[in-house]
N, C-alpha and C positions, 0 to 999 in steps of 0.2 A: 914500154917499161912495166914490168910487172908491179902488182901491189906492194910486194915486200920491198922492191927497189925504191918504189916511190916513198914508202914509209921511212926507209932509211935515209934517203935524200932530204926528206922533210925535217927528220931529226937533226941532221947535220946543219941545215939552214937555220934551225931555231936553237941550235946549240944544246940539244937535249941529250943527256947522256944516260945510258941505262944504269939502273941501280944494281949493285952486285948482289948476289943471291944471299950473302950473310945478312944483309939489311932486312930482308923479308923474314929470315929465320929468327933474327934478334927481335923483330916486331912481334912475331907469333909468341916467343918465349915470354916476352914482356907482358903481353895481354893474358896469357895463361897464368903468369905469376900473379898479376892483379886479381884474376878470377880466383885462384886458390886462397890467396891472401884475404880476400874480401869474404869468401865463404867461411874461412876459419874465424874471422872477426865476427861475422854474422852468427856463427855457432855459439861464440862465447855470449853474445847478446841474448840469444835465445835461451841459453841455460840459465841465465839470471831471470829471464821472464818466467820460466819454469819454476825457479825457486821462489818468486814472489807469489805465483799461483799456489804453491804449496803452503804457504803461510796463510792463505785466506781459508778460514774455517766456515764453510757455508752452512754447516749444521747449527752454527750459533746465531744465525739470522733471527730465529724465533725469540732469542733472548735479547738481542741488541736493537737499539733504536735506528741503526743505520739501515738504509735500503740496500738492496743488492748492488745497485750502481755505486753508492757511496762506499760501500765495503771494498768493491774492486778498485775504485779510483783511489781510495785511501792508501792502498799499498802498490798501485800500478807503478812499475818503473819506467816512467815515460821516456827517460833518457835512453834506456836501453831498447825500448820499442822503436823509437826513432832511429837509433843506431842500426838496429836490425834491418829496417826498411832502407836506409841509405846503403849499407854494405851490400844488400841483395841487389840493388839497382847497380851499384859499381861492379858487382860480379857479372851482372847481365851485360853491361858494356864491355867488360873484358873479354867474355867469350864471344860476343857478337863481333868484335874486331879481330878475332883470331883468324887463321887461315881458312878455316871451313866454317866460320861462324855464320856466314850468310845462309847456310842450310837450316838454321834454327829459327823457328818462329818465336815471337815474343812470349807466347803462352808456353812454349817448351822451355824456354830460358827460365822463366818464372818457376816452373816445376822442377827443373834441374837444379838451380841455385838453392831453392827453398829446401828441397829433399836432403842435399848435402849439409846444409846448415842445421836442419832439424835433427838428422841423424847424429852428426858429430855433437851438436849442443846437448842432445839427450844423454849421450854417453858421458859427456863432460859433467852433466848435472848429477847423474847417478853416481859418478866417482867423487862427489863432493867439491868439485872445482867451482861451481857457481857461487856457493856461499863464501868461499875463500876469495874468489875474484871480486865479489861485491864488497866485502870487508876491506880488502886491500885498496880498492878504488876509493871507498869512503874515507879511509885514513889519509890517503895522499892527495885527495882533492877536497879541500876544505868546504866548498860551496855545494858539494853533492850530498844529498839526503838519502841514505841507504834505506833499503826495505825494512831492516831491523829497526832504524830510528823512526820510520813511520808507523811501524808496529807498536813501538813503545808509546808514541803519542796516542794511539788508539786505545791502549790499555792502561793509560795512566789518567783515568777520568773517574776518580773515586765518587764524586758527586752524582755521576751518571750510572754508577754501579760497577765500574770496570777498574781492576787494580792488578798490578803485576809486580814481580820483584823476586828477590832472593830470600829463601827461608833462613832465619838465623837460629831460631830455637823452635822446637815443637813438642807437644804432648797430645793426649787424647782428645782434649777439648778446644785447644787453641794453639796458635803459632805466632811467632813474631817474624815479621816480614820487612825487609828494607827494600823500598821501591826504587826505581831507576833514578829518582831525584835525591836519594840518600835519606829519605824520610822513613822513619820506623813506625810500623803499624802492628796493632794487636788484633789478630784475626780470630774471630770466633768460628770454628770449624765443626762444632758439635752436630749441626744438622746438614752439613754440607755433603753434596754428592761429589765424590772424588773419583776422577777418571782412573781406569786401570793402568794407564800409561804414566800416572804420576807417582813419584817416589817422595813421600812426605818425610823428608830428612833434611838435615842441615845442607846449605849451599845448593840445594835444588831451586831451579828457576821456574816459577809457575805463574799462571794467570788466573784471576778470579772474577766471577760474576757474583754479585751480591748487592749489599747496601751499606752505605756510609752512615753508621749509627751516631757517632760523635767525633770529636777531634781525635783523629788517628786510631779510631776504633771502627772495625769493619766486620760485618757479619757475611760469611761466605755461604752461597748457595750452590755454586758449581766450582770446582777446582780443575783446571786443565793444564797439561804440560805446556811450557813456553814454546818448545820447538816441535811438539807433536810426536816425539820419539822417546820412549822410556829410557832412562839410564844415560842419556847423552846430554851433557852439560851445555848450556848456551852462554858461554863466557865471552863471546867475542865483543859485546858491548862493554864488558868490564876492562877490556884491554885498551879501550880508546882513550 
């Protein structure tokens, strides 16, 4: 008896039935869908990580008491970093279990999954999607602390010389500022160094490095744009 006949006979004895071809096709499609879906979610997570990095102003380290590590961790979106790692792992599992997944080593799977997520995530970030996604997530998930909320905490420490908020009125020597806690401040800007990206006008959101002179009186040494881009209002926090 030939080997093929022996195999068929053994399958009959053990009541083993061959699986139809559609089963393997469906399995392949299923794992590819998992791969693509995980890569997409990983891309969204990566875009938010990029957004948080954009918010870190490393040139201000010379002014701030925070160390490099403290500054990064203060704004680090740990939820999205962990999500990115999880989705990349799921994407690797998805492609590894596909029809020809055995041909890929784990190092190649890491490069492949990461490359797709980084590319799509970067494009999503450039298109402004990361900020929208993060804001929408923070609105709908009450326990989530957004990058912007962390940033507000870092820049609402007047006793340490850091203040931020919305300009209410302004003249050559001073401006009136409402901080994110709805407290009104009189800011002396006579000797302040104003960034070229700042528009000193009503409703502009700014951040200030200086000194708390007295109760709700602050002297500005440096004035920076809240979002780092001139002419773009950062009103997302107001909408919350």
